[in-house]
N, C-alpha and C positions, 0 to 999 in steps of 0.2 A: 804174313805181313798184311796188315790194313791199308785200306786206301787212304793217303795222306789228305789232310784238309789242306786246300789251296790258300795261298797267301795273298792270291789276287783280290784286288776289290773290284766292285761292278764296272767301275768307270776307268779302269787302269786301260791303258793304250798299250797294247802288244802287237808286234808285226808278225803274222803268222804267214808262212808260205809252204808250199808243198812242190815235191820234186817228183817228176815222173821220168820213164825211160820211153822212147818211141816204140809203139808196137809194130811188130812185123806181119801180123795177119789181120784179116778183117775182123775176126773174132776178138783179137787184142784191142783193136780200134774201139769196139763197142764196149768192151770192159772199161776202156779207159774214159771212155764218155760218161760212163755210169758212175765211175769212181770220182770224176771231176765234180759232176752234178751232186753227189753226195756230200763231198767236202767243200762245195760253194757255201753251204749254210754257215761256215765259220768266217765268213768274209776276208778270205786270204789277201794279202796284199799283192801277190803275184803267184802264178803256177809256173815253175821252171821244167824245162825238158832237156834231158842229157845228149850228149854228142860224142860220138866215137871218136877216137884219135886219127887224124888223117882224113877226117870227114866220113867214116864208115858208116855213119848213120844219118849223114846229113839231110837226105831227101825226107826221111822219117821224122827227124827233128823239126824240119820246116813245116811239113804237113801239120804236125800235131801243134806247132806254135801258131801257125795262121788259122788252125780251126778254134783253139782257144781264145785268141784275139777276136776272131769273127764272132764269139758267143758273148763278146761285152767284158771279158777278163783281161786283166794284164798279164801277159805272157813274156817270158824271160829264156830265149834259147841259151844253152850252154854253147860256147865256142872254144874248142881246143885248138892250139896252134901247131902242135907237133906234127910233121908229116905235110904241113900245108905251105903254100906260098902266099906271097903279099898279093898277088893278082887274084887269087882263089878267095882270100879273106876281105879284100876289097869288094869283090862282087856280091860275097854273102852279105856283109853289113849294108851294101847300097840296097840289096834286096829286101833286108828286114826294115830298113829305114822307109823305103817306098810303101811298105805295109803298116807303117805306124808303130813298129816296135820299139819301145823306148828303153829298153832294159836288156843287159847282156851279161851272162855269167861267164866270165873270161878265165881260161884256164890253159895251163901248159898240155896236159893230158898225158896219158901214159903211152909209151913207146910200145907199139905192136911187136909181138916176137917176130923177128926175121926182117924188120925194117932197117934198111941200109941208110936211106936218105931221110934225115929227121926234119928236112924243109928248111925255110928260111927264119923260122924262129926258134930260139932254144928255150927261153923262159917265158913265163906268163908275164912279167914285168915289160917285155918286149911288145907283147901283144897288146897290153894295156895303153902303153905310149902309143903305140900305132893306131889304135881306135881313137884316141884323143887327137892325135895328128890330123887324122882324116875326118872325124865328125864333131871335133869341139865337145860341147856339152849335151850334144843330142841324146846319148846313151847314159842311163845311169849303170855303172859297172860294178858287179860283184866280183870278188875273188875269193880264193879258198884258202882257209887257215887250217893248222894242223896241231891241236893243243898237245897230241902225243908224238908230234914230229913225223914230217913225211918219211915214209919207207926208205926213200932213196936219198935222204939228206946226208951230207958228209959228217954232220954232227948238228948237235943242238943248236949252237951259236950259227951255224950257217943256215939253218932252217929258219930261224928267227929273222936273220938278216934278210934272207929272200922275201920273206913276208913282207917286211918294212918296205922293201924295194917296189913290191907290187903296189902297195898302197900310195907311196910317193910317186908312183907313175902316173897316177890318176884315179885310182879306184875310189868308189863312193861309199863302199861297205863290204863286209867280208862274211861269209858262211863258212862254218868250221866243218871238218871231218866229224862223223859221228863218234861217240866216247860213252863210257858208262860210269866215269868218276868225274863228279863236279868240279872237284877241286883242280883236275887238269886244266879244265877251261878257264877258271878264274885265275890260276898261276900264268896261264898264257896270255891272258887279257892284261895282267899286272905287267908282264914282260914287255909286251908291245906298246902299252901306254907309256912305259918309263923311256921309251925310245921315240916318243913324239906322235904315236899313231892315235888318231883321235876318232877315226871312222866306227860306226856300228859294228860290232863284231856279233853275228847272230849264230848261237850253238847249233849244230845240225844234231838231229834226233832220229835214231833208227829203232823202229818198233821191233819187239821179240816175238816172232810168230814160229821160227822153225830153227831149232839150235844148229843143226848141221849146217844149213845155209848161212846162219849167222856167223858160224866158226869159220866157213870157208871165205866170206867176206872180208872178215876181219882178218885173217891171215894175209889176204892179198892187199889189203889196203893199208895194213899197220895199225888199225885200231884195237886197242887192248881190251879183251873181256876179263875182268878182274877174276882171280882164282875162285873167290868166293861164288862169284856168279856163274862161271863156267861149270863148277862142281854141283851147284845146285840144279842148273839146268840138265846136266847130264843124269843126274839122279832121277829125273821123270822117264827116263828112257824114251819110249814111243808114245806116251801119253801126250798127244798133240794137245789136248784142252788144257793140260795142266801147265804146260811149257807156255801156252798163251795167257792163261790167267796169271801165272806168276810173272810173266814178262810185262804184262798191263801194269802190274803194281810197281815193279822195278822202274819202268819208263816213266809213269806218272810221277813217282817220287823225284826222280831224276829231274824231270821238267819243273816240278815245283820248286825243287831248290835253285834252279838256275834262274827262274823268274825271280824269287824272292831275293836272290843274291843280285840282281841288278841286270841281267840279261835283257837286251832289248826287244827279244821276240824268240821265236823258234821257227827252224826250217826242217820239215818233215821230210825224211826219204820214205816214200810211202811203198815203193815197188809195185806201183799202180794199182793198189788195194785200199780201200777206205776203212774197212772194219777196225783194225787195231788203232789207228791213227785217229778216226773219228772218236773212239772211246776214250782215248787220252785226252783229246781237246775238250770233250764233254765233261771229264772228270775234274779239269782245271778250271771249268767255267769260262772257255774261249767262245 
C-alpha cells in the first residue's frame, strides 16, 4: 500500500483534537508532557483527558486537565456519570468552571465490574441536561457516537435514538468511537442527519501500533477490525516495525477518506504517545 495523496487544500480548516488518559506515575506524567508538546505543533482545538467510571481517575484527570490549561491549551476533561451523584458532579463542574475550563466530554461511562449502585444518572443525555441546567452555555459539551453501535445497545434503532437524545439534551458536537471502515461513519452521519441532528460529528481515530493491544481494545468497546485488516496484521507476527508501517498506511488512508468525504475534523486516541499520530497528521498535511 502506498501513502495516499491527501485531498486537503492548504487553507482547509479542520478541527483536530487529541485524547490522553491520566498518567498514574511520575514517569507517565513526564511522558505525557513530552507527547503533548510534540502534538502541539498541529495546533489542536483541544486536548481531552479520559475519566474512569464512578470517578475512579478523577484526581488524575483533574491534574492533567489543569496542567494542560495552565500551559495555554484548551483542555476538555471527560466526565462519566455512572456511579456518581448529582452533588459530586455539581462540585466537579464548579471546580472546572472556576479554573476556566470551557469544554466537557460528557459520557455515561462503563459500569465497573461488581458495581451495584450505578448512581443518580443512568444515561449520558441526563448528564448533558444536568450540565445545561446548572451552567447554561458555559461549557461546550461533546458526546460520544458509535458508528458501529454501542456494544451494550439493545439494537441499532435504540442506539441511534440514544445518540439523538444526547444531542437534543444540549450537546454541541460529538466524537465517535474509532473504526476502520469509513462507510460506517458516513452511514451513521446520514442516519442521524435524517433525524434532525445538525451538530458536528468528528470521527475518532485509533493508530495501529500493536495488534494484540488493538484487538483487545476492539473486543471490549465493540469497534470492528475488518477481516482483511485483522488477517493482514496477524500475518506480520511479532514484526512490530512492519505492523506499525502498515498501520500508518491504513490509518492515513482512512483519515484521508474521512476528510475528503466531509468529516469536520479528526479526534485521535493517542494512548499518550505522539509517534504514530504525529506521522499521520504530517502525512495529511495538518
